C-alpha positions in Angstrom: -7.3 20.4 -22.0 -5.5 21.3 -18.8 -2.2 19.4 -18.2 -1.3 18.4 -14.6 2.4 19.4 -14.1 5.3 17.9 -12.2 6.1 19.8 -9.0 9.8 20.3 -8.5 11.6 22.7 -6.0 8.3 24.5 -5.2 7.2 25.2 -8.8 5.2 23.6 -11.6 7.2 22.0 -14.4 5.7 21.0 -17.8 6.8 18.4 -20.3 5.1 16.7 -23.2 1.7 15.4 -22.0 0.3 11.9 -21.7 -3.4 11.1 -21.4 -5.2 9.6 -18.4 -8.0 7.3 -19.3 -11.2 6.3 -17.5 -11.0 2.5 -17.2 -14.8 2.2 -17.1 -15.4 3.9 -20.5 -12.0 4.3 -22.2 -12.6 8.0 -22.4 -9.7 10.5 -22.0 -10.4 12.3 -18.7 -7.3 14.5 -18.6 -3.6 14.8 -19.3 -0.4 15.0 -17.2 3.2 16.1 -17.9 5.1 12.9 -18.8 8.7 13.0 -17.5 11.5 10.6 -16.9 15.1 10.7 -15.7 15.7 14.5 -16.2 12.7 15.3 -14.0 13.7 12.7 -11.4 17.2 14.1 -11.3 15.9 17.6 -10.7 13.5 16.4 -8.0 16.3 14.5 -6.2 18.5 17.6 -6.3 15.7 19.8 -4.9 15.0 17.3 -2.1 18.6 17.0 -1.3 19.1 20.7 -1.1 16.0 21.2 1.1 17.2 18.6 3.5 20.7 19.9 3.8 20.0 23.6 4.0 16.4 24.2 5.3 15.2 24.1 8.9 12.6 21.4 7.9 14.4 18.4 9.6 14.6 20.4 12.9 11.1 21.9 12.9 8.6 19.4 14.3 6.0 22.0 15.3 6.0 23.4 11.7 5.8 19.9 10.3 2.8 19.1 12.5 1.0 22.3 11.7 1.4 21.9 7.9 0.2 18.3 8.0 -2.8 19.1 10.1 -3.8 22.0 7.9 -3.3 19.7 4.8 -5.7 17.2 6.3 -8.2 20.0 7.2 -8.1 21.3 3.6 -8.8 17.8 2.2 -11.9 17.2 4.5 -14.3 19.4 2.5 -13.0 17.8 -0.8 -13.7 14.2 0.1 -16.6 13.8 -2.3 -14.9 15.4 -5.3 -11.7 13.5 -4.6 -13.6 10.2 -4.3 -15.3 10.9 -7.7 -12.0 11.7 -9.3 -10.4 8.5 -7.8 -13.3 6.4 -9.2 -13.1 8.0 -12.6 -9.3 7.5 -12.9 -8.9 4.2 -11.0 -12.3 2.5 -11.6 -13.0 1.4 -8.0 -16.6 1.7 -6.8 -17.4 5.0 -5.2 -18.0 3.7 -1.7 -14.5 2.2 -1.7 -13.0 5.5 -3.1 -14.7 7.6 -0.4 -13.5 5.2 2.3 -10.0 5.4 1.0 -9.9 9.2 0.9 -11.2 9.3 4.5 -8.6 6.7 5.5 -5.8 8.7 3.9 -6.9 11.9 5.8 -6.9 9.9 9.0 -3.3 8.7 8.2 -2.1 12.3 7.7 -3.7 13.3 11.0 -2.1 10.3 12.8 1.4 11.1 11.7 0.9 14.8 12.3 0.2 13.8 15.9 3.5 11.9 16.1 5.6 14.7 14.5 6.2 16.3 17.9 6.9 13.0 19.7 9.9 11.2 18.1 11.9 10.6 21.3 15.3 9.2 21.8 16.7 8.1 25.2 19.7 8.7 27.5 21.6 6.0 29.4 24.3 6.3 32.1 26.2 3.1 31.7 28.7 4.1 34.4 29.2 7.1 36.8 29.7 10.3 34.8 29.2 8.8 31.4 26.1 9.7 29.3 25.0 7.9 26.1 22.4 9.9 24.3 20.5 8.1 21.5 18.6 10.3 19.0 16.2 9.3 16.3 16.9 11.6 13.3 15.3 11.9 9.9 17.0 9.6 7.4 17.3 12.3 4.7 15.6 12.1 1.2 12.8 9.6 0.9 11.6 8.4 -2.5 7.9 7.3 -2.4 6.7 5.2 -5.3 2.9 5.1 -5.2 0.9 2.4 -7.0 -2.4 3.0 -8.8 -4.7 0.6 -6.9 -5.0 2.7 -3.6 -3.2 6.0 -4.5 -4.7 7.9 -1.6 -3.8 5.7 1.3 -0.6 4.3 -0.1 0.6 7.9 -0.7 -0.4 9.0 2.8 1.1 6.1 4.6 4.4 6.9 2.9 4.5 10.7 3.0 2.9 10.8 6.5 5.8 9.2 8.4 8.4 10.8 6.0 7.2 14.4 6.8 6.6 13.7 10.4 10.2 12.4 10.8 11.6 15.5 9.0 12.5 13.9 5.7 12.3 15.6 2.3 10.6 13.6 -0.4 10.4 12.7 -4.1 7.1 11.2 -5.0 6.5 9.2 -8.2 2.7 8.5 -8.7 1.6 5.7 -10.9 0.9 6.9 -14.5 -2.7 5.6 -14.2 -3.6 7.9 -11.2 -1.5 11.0 -11.6 -4.5 13.4 -11.7 -5.9 12.1 -8.5 -2.5 12.2 -6.7 -2.0 15.8 -7.9 -5.4 16.8 -6.6 -4.8 15.1 -3.2 -1.4 16.8 -2.8 -2.5 20.2 -4.1 -3.2 21.9 -0.6 0.1 20.7 0.7 2.2 21.7 -2.3 0.7 25.2 -2.3 1.1 25.8 1.5 3.4 28.9 1.6 5.0 27.6 4.8 6.4 24.5 3.1 10.0 25.0 2.1 10.7 24.6 -1.6 12.1 21.1 -2.3 10.5 19.4 0.7 7.9 17.7 -1.5 8.7 17.0 -5.1 6.5 15.1 -7.6 7.2 13.8 -11.0 5.2 11.5 -13.3 6.3 9.2 -16.1 4.7 6.5 -18.3 8.1 4.7 -18.5 10.5 3.6 -15.8 13.7 5.7 -16.3 12.9 8.1 -13.4 12.1 5.2 -11.1 15.3 3.5 -11.9 17.2 6.7 -11.0 15.5 6.9 -7.7 16.6 3.3 -6.9 20.3 3.9 -7.8 20.9 7.6 -6.9 23.2 8.1 -3.9 21.2 11.2 -3.0 18.2 9.1 -2.2 18.5 7.7 1.4 15.5 5.4 1.4 12.8 4.1 -0.9 9.2 3.4 0.1 7.5 1.2 -2.5 4.3 -0.7 -2.7 3.8 -3.1 -5.6 4.7 -6.5 -7.0 7.4 -8.7 -5.5 9.2 -8.8 -8.9 9.5 -5.1 -9.1 10.5 -5.0 -5.4 13.4 -7.3 -6.1 14.5 -5.1 -9.0 14.5 -2.1 -6.6 16.6 -4.0 -4.1 19.2 -4.9 -6.8 19.4 -1.3 -8.0 19.6 0.0 -4.5 22.4 -2.4 -3.4 25.3 -0.3 -4.4 24.2 2.7 -2.3 22.9 0.6 0.6 19.8 2.7 1.0 17.1 1.7 3.4 14.0 0.1 1.9 10.4 -0.1 2.9 8.7 -2.6 0.6 5.2 -3.8 0.7 4.9 -6.4 -2.0 2.7 -9.2 -3.3 0.3 -11.5 -1.4 -1.8 -14.6 -1.7 -4.0 -14.1 1.3 -5.8 -17.1 2.7 -9.2 -17.0 4.6 -9.4 -20.0 6.9 -13.0 -21.0 7.7 -13.3 -23.4 10.7 -16.0 -26.0 11.1 -18.1 -23.9 13.6 -18.4 -20.9 11.3 -21.8 -19.9 9.8 -21.1 -20.4 6.1 -24.1 -18.4 4.9 -23.0 -15.4 7.0 -19.3 -15.7 6.1 -19.6 -16.2 2.4 -20.8 -12.7 1.5 -18.0 -11.2 3.6 -15.4 -13.3 1.8 -16.9 -12.4 -1.6 -16.4 -8.7 -0.7 -12.9 -9.3 0.6 -11.9 -11.1 -2.6 -13.2 -8.5 -4.9 -12.1 -5.3 -3.2 -10.8 -3.0 -5.9 -11.9 -5.7 -8.3 -9.4 -8.1 -6.7 -6.6 -5.6 -7.3 -5.4 -5.3 -3.7 -2.5 -7.2 -2.3 -4.4 -8.2 0.8 -7.5 -9.4 -1.0 -8.8 -12.8 0.0 -7.5 -15.1 -2.8 -7.6 -18.6 -1.2 -10.6 -19.8 0.9 -9.6 -22.8 3.1 -12.7 -24.4 4.6 -13.2 -27.4 6.8 -14.0 -30.5 4.8 -17.4 -30.8 6.5 -18.4 -27.4 5.1 -16.9 -27.6 1.7 -20.0 -28.2 -0.3 -21.9 -25.6 1.7 -19.1 -23.0 1.0 -19.0 -23.9 -2.7 -22.7 -23.1 -3.0 -22.7 -20.0 -0.7 -19.6 -18.4 -2.2 -20.8 -19.0 -5.7 -24.1 -17.2 -4.9 -22.3 -14.4 -3.1 -20.0 -13.7 -6.0 -22.8 -13.9 -8.5 -24.8 -11.4 -6.5 -22.1 -8.7 -6.9 -23.0 -6.2 -9.6 -20.2 -5.4 -12.0 -20.4 -1.9 -13.5 -19.1 1.7 -13.6 -17.8 2.6 -10.1 -19.8 5.8 -10.2 -23.0 3.8 -10.1 -24.0 3.3 -6.5 -25.4 -0.1 -7.3 -22.0 -1.4 -8.6 -20.0 -3.6 -6.2 -17.2 -4.4 -8.7 -15.7 -1.8 -11.0 -13.3 -2.3 -14.0 -9.7 -3.4 -13.8 -7.2 -0.6 -14.2 -7.0 -0.9 -18.0 -7.8 -3.3 -20.8 -4.2 -4.6 -21.0 -4.4 -5.7 -17.3 -7.8 -7.2 -17.9 -6.6 -9.2 -20.8 -3.6 -10.4 -18.9 -5.6 -11.4 -15.9 -8.3 -13.1 -18.1 -5.6 -15.2 -19.8 -4.3 -16.4 -16.4 -7.8 -17.2 -15.2 -8.6 -19.1 -18.4 -5.5 -21.2 -17.9 -6.4 -21.8 -14.2 -9.9 -22.9 -15.2 -8.5 -25.4 -17.6 -6.3 -26.9 -14.8 -8.6 -26.6 -11.7 -10.3 -29.6 -10.2 -13.7 -27.9 -10.5 -14.8 -24.6 -12.0 -17.7 -23.2 -9.9 -18.0 -19.8 -11.5 -16.2 -18.7 -14.7 -15.6 -15.1 -15.2 -15.9 -13.2 -18.5 -15.1 -9.9 -20.0 -18.1 -7.6 -20.5 -18.8 -6.1 -23.9 -18.0 -2.4 -24.4 -15.1 -0.1 -23.9 -14.6 -0.7 -20.1 -12.0 -3.1 -18.6 -14.6 -5.2 -16.9 -14.2 -8.8 -15.7 -16.7 -10.8 -13.7 -15.5 -13.0 -10.8 -14.2 -16.6 -11.1 -14.3 -19.3 -8.4 -12.6 -22.6 -8.7 -12.1 -25.6 -6.3 -8.6 -27.1 -6.2 -6.7 -29.2 -3.7 -3.1 -29.2 -5.0 -1.4 -26.1 -3.4 1.5 -26.4 -5.9 -0.7 -25.3 -8.9 0.4 -22.0 -10.4 -2.9 -20.3 -9.6 -2.6 -21.4 -6.0 0.9 -19.8 -5.7 1.0 -16.8 -8.0 -0.8 -13.6 -7.3 -3.5 -13.1 -9.9 -4.4 -9.4 -9.6 -8.1 -9.6 -10.4 -11.4 -11.2 -9.3 -10.2 -14.7 -9.0 -10.8 -16.9 -5.9 -9.9 -20.5 -5.1 -11.5 -22.9 -2.5 -9.7 -25.8 -0.9 -10.6 -28.0 2.1 -8.7 -29.2 5.2 -9.4 -31.7 8.0 -7.4 -30.3 10.9 -6.1 -27.0 12.2 -2.5 -28.2 11.5 -3.4 -29.0 7.9 -5.0 -25.6 7.4 -1.9 -23.9 8.7 0.4 -26.0 6.6 -1.7 -25.2 3.5 -1.9 -21.5 4.2 1.8 -21.3 4.9 2.7 -23.1 1.7 3.6 -20.0 -0.2 6.4 -17.5 -0.8 4.2 -14.7 0.4 3.2 -13.7 3.9 1.3 -10.5 3.8 -2.1 -11.2 5.4 -4.7 -13.9 6.2 -7.9 -14.2 8.1 -9.5 -16.8 10.4 -13.3 -17.3 10.6 -14.7 -19.0 13.7 -16.9 -18.6 16.8 -14.1 -20.1 19.0 -11.9 -17.3 20.2 -9.2 -19.5 21.4 -9.0 -21.4 18.1 -8.9 -18.1 16.2 -6.0 -16.8 18.2 -4.2 -20.2 18.0 -4.4 -20.1 14.3 -3.4 -16.5 14.0 -0.2 -17.2 16.0 0.7 -20.1 13.7 0.2 -18.3 10.4 3.3 -16.7 8.8 1.7 -13.4 7.9 2.3 -9.8 8.9 -1.5 -9.2 9.5 -4.1 -11.8 10.6 -7.7 -10.8 11.0 -10.2 -12.8 13.1 -13.7 -12.7 11.6 -12.7 -9.8 9.4 -10.6 -9.2 6.3 -9.0 -6.1 4.7 -9.4 -4.0 7.9 -6.5 -1.6 7.8 -6.0 1.7 9.7 -3.3 4.2 10.6 -2.6 3.1 14.2 -1.7 -0.6 13.4 1.5 -1.6 11.6 1.2 -3.6 8.4 3.7 -5.4 6.3 4.8 -8.8 5.1 6.7 -11.8 6.0 9.0 -13.5 3.5 8.6 -12.3 -0.1 5.7 -10.0 0.8 8.1 -7.3 1.8 10.5 -5.5 4.2 9.7 -3.0 6.9 6.3 -1.8 8.2 3.9 0.9 7.2 1.1 2.4 9.3 1.6 2.7 13.1 4.5 4.1 15.1 7.0 1.6 13.8 6.7 3.0 10.3 8.8 5.9 11.6 11.7 3.5 11.9 12.1 3.2 8.1 12.3 7.0 7.8 14.8 7.6 10.6 18.3 6.7 11.8 19.5 6.2 15.3 22.5 8.2 16.4 24.5 7.5 19.6 26.3 10.4 21.1 28.8 9.6 23.9 29.9 12.1 26.5 31.6 11.7 29.8 31.0 14.9 31.8 31.9 13.3 35.0 30.3 13.7 38.5 30.5 16.8 40.6 33.0 16.3 43.4 34.5 13.2 42.0 37.5 14.5 40.0 37.8 16.0 36.5 35.5 15.4 33.7 36.6 12.7 31.3 36.1 14.7 28.2 
């Protein structure tokens, strides 16, 4: 069996292997080099050396060309990459293909920005010039989760490379093979200086801890749980490194009284079960006007029951397995507890027989927003319904959370939709849509859903520093220059 290596300082590095498993079948689908702190240390040193000694930070045209060629090399591989993603991650093939295409678009977007990262010049008084430059921050560590390893890698490495940073990438152990295949054209580009992109994998956490604490890492880009994000913040405190953190969510979908329930319910079912509910922006709480509560209960139950659960490679499947049996069992235990405490269980999920980590959807009705399952992120196919009387009550309920990543509003009244969107404390609010994300528009969280923004032009801010250069050349014909 071939072993996927680490990639450090422009070369493959092999350590004792670990297996990668197909979550739909439990079968071993490959192996990868399993590292830790030594590999992280070597990768950090390589990235530091490349930033300090190569022309990479000062070569925007080269950076753009390499990124564009990387995207072009990925284009004919979309189908094979999507299949690999589904086999290693479990998501249904249509979602996998859409993710790979979205990741390619992300790379192209930041390639376009690589040659336009401007500063500005001010003349605060005659003969005095203040030049403000936006410079690459240095070495960026990008910790990639398993649930969307294409897009979440691309939206980190894209602005990092465009800005001129060097990088250390740690993919999730569950999706190392996919990330290696996705990065392969970039890593083997002969124009890429050694050390600009380094990759190490581990089944433990020692390497990740070193990334957070190392003084040679200038910023960390992490997507994952709020609890782990807090650990990274604590570990990074001594070195005061910049952080870009997209963390947990408990996204609400607010359905106003004028919405067509039968039309909206299937869209909410899809939004709730994207990546089998393993997406931080998935619709987890449905808030519906009291006059439509019973209709929504019936319609959403039907819509969730209609979603076929099965192997993601089967085109008929709409919900694949969870990432592994351990995660399935943990989520199932939380769902069982929630069902025992909920006001009404409308649809109770179950694990499917066989080797795969499958779990069917659960839907409950509950009015008390303080219940644990209304507040905690349950990373699986679990949805709650609650009702409201007024817009103000809907907003109060939706904002009653430590999170603030995303939400949606469903209505035919454009003014009401915008009014609600402005009042919700979330980084992204969709109107009559959910989970629509793309390269051009910034995303990120309020409150404990994170720090910083990814996607869009503002993502460059987390990978750059502003430098003010003062000079007083004076004015011709008005005496000597000041310095």
